[in-house]
N, C-alpha and C positions, 0 to 999 in steps of 0.2 A: 371975281366976273362968271358970269352965268353960263355954267356951259353942259349939253344935250349932246347923249351919245346913243346909237343907234344898234342894237344886234339882231342878228338871226342864227340858230345852228341848227341844221335838219340830222336827225340820229333816226338810224334806221337798224333795226336787228335781224338777222337771217338764224332762225333756230331751230335746231332739229333735236327730237328725243328719237335718239339709236336704239335707247335698249329700255324696258323694264316701263315703271310710272303706269300711267293709265291706257296708254298705246304709243305707237310710235307714229312721227306725223312732222314736220316743217310749218314752219308760220314768218312770214314777213311783218315785222311791226314796225310804223315809222312814227317820229314825234317831230312837230316842229314847235322851237320857241321863237320868238317873239318881245323883244323887249326896247325898252327906251328912258335912257334915264338921265335925270337932270339936275344940277346942285347949282345955287345959287348963292347969294351975298347972307353973312350973317347964319351960316350954318343952315340953312334950308337947304332940306333935298327933295326931290318926290323918285317916285318908278312905279312903271308901270308892265308889265309881262303877260302875254298870251299866249294861248297851249293849242296847236292844232293836232288832235290826236288818231290815229286812222285805225283804232283799234285795237288790243288784244286779246288775252285768254289762254294765253300758250301756256302757263303752269294751270290751268284749270282742265284743259282740253288734253295733255300730254302729259307733262312730267306729273302733275298732280301734288306737286309740292304745295307747303303750307307758305315759305320764306317768300317767295316769288323769284324766279330765275330773272326775270328780266328789269331791271328800274324804270324802265318807259311802257310797261305794259299798263293798261288804263285803256278803259269803255271808250268807245269813238263819242266824236266831241268838239265843238270849237269852245273855248273857255275861258274866261279873264280869270288868271290866276295870281295875279297881282296889282293890286293899285295904293299903294300908299306914301304917305308923307311924311318926314321927319328932320325933327328939330334938334339940334346939337351947343351943348354951351360953346361959348368963344374957347374955353380951355378944353372942350373937347372930353369933359368929366362926368358928361351926361346926356343922356339923348332920349327921346321919346319918338317912337313910330306909330301910327295908326291908319288904318284902314283895312286892304284886303291884303293879310299876310301871310305869307308860308311860314310854319314855326318852322319847319326843319332849313329853313333858309338862317334860321339863327338860334335855335336850341338844337342841341345833339348832333353837331356838325361834325363830320370826320373825313377832313380833305384826304387821307392816304389812304383810306376806304376807297373816296369817290370813284377811284381807276374801275373795281369791278363793276359786271351789271347787275349781282344777285341784289335784291334790292335791302335786304339785310343789312348790308355795308352803307346804306343812306342812312337808315333808323331801325331803329331796333324792333322787331316784329313783334314782341310783346309790348310795345309802347303804340307802333302804327295800328296794332287789331284794335284799338279801341276808336278809330275814327278822327282822329283830330285835324289839323287844319294844314293836310300835306299835300302833293301832290297826289290825284292831277284837281282837287276840288279842296280851295281852300276858303275862307270865310273872315268875319271881321274880325279884328283883334287889336290890341294895343300892347305896345311892348316898351320897357323903360331898362335903360343897359345903364351901371354907374359904373366908373374906372377907378378905384381904389386907389393905384397904384400903376406903374407901366406893364406890371407884370398880373396884376388881380384886376380881374371882374365880375360883376355881380348882373345879372339880368333876369328880370321878369317878366311875365306875359299874363293877360288874360283875352281870351277867343270865344267864339262863339261855339259852343259844345257839339253842334250839329252843322258843320260848314256845307255851304249850296243848298241844291232843290233837292230832302231826300226822295221826292216823287220822282226824279227826272235827275240823271246821274249828267246828259249829256246838256245839261241847258248851259249858256253863255255865262247865264252869272244866276246866283240865287242868294239873295240876302234874306235872313229872317232873324230877329231876337225873339224868343219862346223862354216864359219864365218855368213854364214846366220843361225842357230841354236843358235847363241852367246853363252853366259857363264851363269853360276847361282853365284851369288855372297851372300854372309851371313856371319854374325855378331853376337856377343853374346859376353854379360858379364855376369860374375859369381859371387856372394860376399858368402860366408862363413861367418856363426856365429856358436855359440855353439852346438846347439840343429838344423841346417838345414842352407839353403842355397835359394837365391833368382837370377835367370835369368831371362835375359831379350835379347831377339834376334829379327834380324829384317832381311829381306833376298829380294832379287830380281832377273832379268833374265833380260839380257841385250837387249834379241831380242824380237821386239813386238810379241803379242800372237792376235789371233782373238778373236774381243767381241761375249758376247753370245747372241744379235741380229742380228749378221748378217752385221754390221754397218763398216766391216772392222778391219784391225789390230791396235791394239793400244798398248803403251810402257806399264808402270807403271803395271808391272808382277809382284806386291812385295804382301807381307805383313808382319805382327809381333806377335811375342806370346811373353808371360810370365809365368812364375811357379815360385813356392815357394812350398818348403818342409819343414818340421817342426815335431820336435820328439816331441808327446806331453807327453810321460812315458816311461822312460827307467826303466828297469827291469833286473836286473845283468851286462852284458855286452854291448857296447852300440849297438849290434846287435838285443839285444831283445826289446819289449816294442811294444808301440802302434806311430805309424807315420802317416801323414796326407800330401797330398800334391793338391795343386791346381793350374791347366794350361788353360789358355784363347793367343784364336789367333785369328787374324783378316785375309782376304785377298782382293781383289780386285774382287768386287764381279760382276762388269762386263766382266772379265775375266776368271771366276772361279766360279762354281757350288757353292761350301761351301762358304758362304762370313765369316762365325764367328761359332768359337767354344767355348766352356767352359767344363771341366771335373778335377774330382778331386775323391779323395776317402781315405779309413784309411784300414790301415794294421796293423796286431797284430802278430809278429814274436815270438812264444816260447808261444803259448794260454796258454798250460798245461805243468804241473810238470811233466816232463821228456821228453819232444816234445821242446825242445829248439831251433829245427832248421826246426820245422812245421811254417806255415803263412796262417792267415785267413786274407781277406779282403772283403772290401762291395764297389763298386766305381761306378761314375754316367759321362757318358759320353755324351755330347748334340749339335748337328752340326744344324745351320741353311744355310738354303739355301737364295740365292740371289734372286731377284726379274727379274730379267733378265736370269735367268735359269730357274723358274718356266714359265714364259713367253714364252722362248723358245720349252718346251713342251707342251705347251697348257692346263696348268690345276695352280689348286692353293695346296703350298706345306705347310708345318708345318715343325717344328723342329721334328730330331728324336731323341729320348730319349733313353739310354740304360741303364738299372740298373743291372749291376755283381755282384754276390757273389761267392766266389771262396775259396778253401782250400788245402794247397798243403802240402801233408805228404811225409815227407821224411823216407822211406825205412832205408836207409843206405848212408852214402858219395855218391853223384852220379847217386843215384838211388832215385824217387819218383813218387807219383801219384798224381793229380790234379782232384779230382770233381769241376765241372763250372755249374753254373746255368745264364742266359743271358734272361733277359724282355728286348723287343726291342717294344717299343710306337713308330709307325707311321715309319716303314721302310723305309727308302729314301723319307722321307717326306710326304706319302701319305697318307691324311688324310682317304682313302677309301680301303688303304690292313688293313686287321685285325693283330692287335698287334701280333710279333711272340714271342714266350717261347722256346729257347734251351739248353739243357742239353746236358754235354759231360763231357769227362772224358780225361786227358792229362797224356801221360807215358812220362820221362825224362829218358835216361840213358849214365850216362857220362863213359868215360875212368876209371877212378877212381872205379867205379863201376865193373868192370870186373875182 
């Protein structure tokens, strides 16, 4: 039987850079997600997802960090973020999805890290810096997934290498394919075990990219990532208890500023009696910059490290507030920039809370 579901989520971040970085200051950022999901007979599904972004720029203006303090920090605009159809076989061993796809909704997903505000805990900065089909602008793509067993899955995708309209970040939709821009290819293997999973991924662009030392274009705009998640302690349901994760990734330092990333953390869901849906977490994210990038700036760079502490308090289903503190050591890798301290509050209001 066919079924259609609608959802709306408003996310607002009030962030203040209280010390260090570029300059002190406060900014309110907002993001409205509107989605519709349809499932039909014979393994057919469809999904549409629109974004309304009120504007961002907090990291650029205040904290000065490269990893981006808030994962809703985006240029102002109304955008069609996803619009795809999916067909699965009757035994669900094989599926194919095509349309406008959020790559990070399929690849390099980190559910535990999704609690945190910092963008590096959603997708690694060594990958995000290349401009793939991710928030806030997605492009055309096709993804195939194979379920080899109940524990092991393989997935692969091909995407437009330059999603959206390069001349207008605020365009509602910008679809174009160019031989010169090429394609973006990504593959991932996932193995699940009783208390977690391991994921290994690889990605590449078919077109050449300019070297950071100005010595012309080069192929090999590619990288790798790995992540592991493990439930350290379970309390009551599977959703409650202590979970940890670790993620690492590398990119070609001759073509990209961030050559390596490592991050991870701990999240405790249901930390207090009667607060089963609350979550408290501690996370660390470190981005290392390549030598050629530092030389192109004419300076010496050191790793940028962000430590984040957060607590999501669920008032009722679909409505939560989340105090958050981030300490950023060496924003953008500049040893001369004073460490930044960002305090903030996130409000999330879902359709079910209305």
